[in-house]
N, C-alpha and C positions, 0 to 999 in steps of 0.2 A: 583632692578630687577622688571620686570613686574609682576611676580608671587607673589611678596611680601615676606617678611622675614618669616622664620619658626615661630618666636616668635609672629608675627602679626597673622598668620593663626591659631596658637594654641590658642591665646587669643580670637579670634573670635569664634572658635568652643566651647571653654569653656563658653564664655559669652552667646551664643545662647542656650546652654543646661541649664545653671544656671538661666538665666532670663526668657526664654520662653519655656522650656521643649522640645527643638528641639534636637532629638537624631539621631545617625547614620551618622553624618556629618564627613567626613575625612578632614584633612588639605589640601589634594589635590583638594578638592572641594570648596575652598575659593579663591577668586580673588579680590584684591583691585581695587577700581575705583577712578577716579579723580572727586569725587562727584557722587551721584547717578543720577543727571540730565544727565550727560554725558553718563553713562551706559545705561539709559533708551532710550536716543535719538538715540544711535547707535546700540542697540541690534538687531533690525530687519535686519540691514545691515550686522552686524558682523556674524549673524546666516545664512546669505545667502538668505534671503527672497528677492523677486522681484515682478514684475508686476503680476505674476500669483497667488500671495499669498494674503490672507485676514487676517487682524489684527483686533481683537475685542478689543474695549476699552469701559470703563464705559460711561454711557449716559452723566453724568456730571463729568468732569474729568480734571485732570492736563493736560495742553495742550501738554506737551512733548510726551505723548503717541502717539498722532496723528502726531506730527512732525516727530517722529522716523519712523513711517510707511511711511510718505511722502518721507523721505530721501531715503528709500529703494524702492520707486515707487510702494509700495503695496497699495491695497485697504483697507479701514477701514469701520467698522460698529460699531455703538454705541448700546450697549445692556447690560442691567443689569440682564436679565434673559435669560436662554438658549432657551426658546420657541420662543423668538424673532428672533433667527437665522434661524429658519426653515430649509430648505435643504442646507443652506450655509455650506461650509467646510472650517473651519478656520485653519490657519497655526500657529497662535500665539494669545494667549488670555492674556490681561493685566487685573489683578484684583488689587484693592487697598483697603486695610482694616487695620486700620481705614482710611476712605476716606478723601482725599483732593479734594474738599473743604467742603464736607458735614459732615464729622465726622462719617458717618455710619460705623458700625462694622458688618462684615459678620461672621455668625456663622459657627460652625463645619459642620453642614449638608449642608449648602449652598456651602461651599468650596469643600466638598466631591463630590457633584453633578457636580461641574465645573471640578474637576480633573477626575472623571469617564467619563464624556462626552468627555473631551479632549483626554483621553487615547484610547477611542473607535475609535477616528479619527486621532490618531497620531499627535495631536497638542501639542504645547509647552505652558505651563502656566507660566507666569511671574507675581509674586506677589510683588507689591511695598509695602514694610513693614516699610517704614521710620517712621511711627507714632505708631508702634506696642507697644512701651513702654509708650504711652501717652493715656491711657484710664482710665476711672473712673467709668462709669455706666454699662459697659459690658466687658466681657472677649474677648480680641482680640487674635486670634490664627494664627500661621503661616501656610502657605501651606505645610510646611515641618513637621508640628506637626503630630505625629503618628496617632492621631485621625482622621486626614484628609487624609493622604496618606498611612496609614498602614506601614510606614517605608520604602516605596519604593519611591525614589526621581526621578525616570525616567521621563524625559521631564518636570521637575519642576525646576524653578529658583526663589529664593527669593532675593530681592534687599534690602539692609540695608544701612542706613545713620547714621552718627554720628552728623549731623548738628543740629538736634533738641534735642535728648536725652543727648548729651554731649556738646551742644552749640558750635559745631565746624564748623559752616556753612562756614566761610571764609577760612577754612583749605582745603576745597574740599576733604572730607574724607568719603568714603563709600566702600561697597564691595558687591559682588554677590556670592551666594552659592546655592547648590542643586545638580542637576545631574552632577556627576563628568565628564562624557563624554562631556557634553555641556560646562562645565567650561573649560575643556582642549581645546576645539575648540575655545572658546573665547580667551584663553591665546595665542594660536598660532597666531591668527590674530592680537591681541593687541601688541604682541612683535614687529611686523613689522610696526604697525601704530603709534608707539611712545606713547602709552597710559600707561605710567608707573607713579606710585605715588612716589613723591620724598621721599627719605629715612627719613628726619626729620618728615614728615607727617606720615609715617608709624610708627615711634617711638611714636608719639603722639597718634595715633590710638591704638597702643598696650597698652599704659598706660591707656587710657580711657576704653578700653574693659575689662581690668583686675580689674577695680575698680567700684563697684556698688554704693558707697556712694554718689558720685557726681551726678550720674544719678538719684538717689532718690531725691536729693535736687532740681535738674532741673525739675523733674516731679512735685514736690510740687509747684514750681514757676509757672508752667503752670496751675496747679489746681487753685491757687490763682487768676491768671489772668482770668481764665475761669469763676470763681465765680463772679468777679467784672463785667465782660462783660455781664454775664447772668442777673445780677441784673439790669444793665443799660438798657438792652433790655426790661426787664419786666416793668421797671419804665416808659419806653417810650411808653408802651402799645402795643408792638409787640408780 
């Protein structure tokens, strides 16, 4: 089913709280995706954005944010700070922490400012958190962390992938969570658009989300690779 099995949604809720201190998420507010690239690419369209809407994306960013806006015929602006937006009124804001490709981590205060600014203007914040479990030098927090949103998920969506943390890239396994009303809206459209995750993939996701040991092993693999690459860059004089 498009909504995902109860077991999968329960595993996602438990994993997010256990791994990232994200509380207050209900199973009704979790929706599996055919990989998060698909979800990000179609979010503006699925949420009903069009030519009159503005989508904010990071200045240096994963290209699918812009492609998603283009598919919805929406305008885009690249901005890492709110001051750059000036009088512009955004409909949707993409944030990505840790960043692809820079690795930059946004702190609690930065994310709070984004959320507060968006709520004053009734904009939706979509946080791409695919690398949330892969940090070593700074704490990466979710937009759904109570320190950021005060436990209120209104107009907030967090997109999560199992491609990196569970090494399931070819499985196309991800999910979106946050504002239950927005998730319900996405579900209704996705039912008719054929965007359902195959049951065997849902079972694999459930197993991965229920087990932290493999995620820790994968994280250490990335740490080791990062150490080698950092040493190579330094040896090359960069």
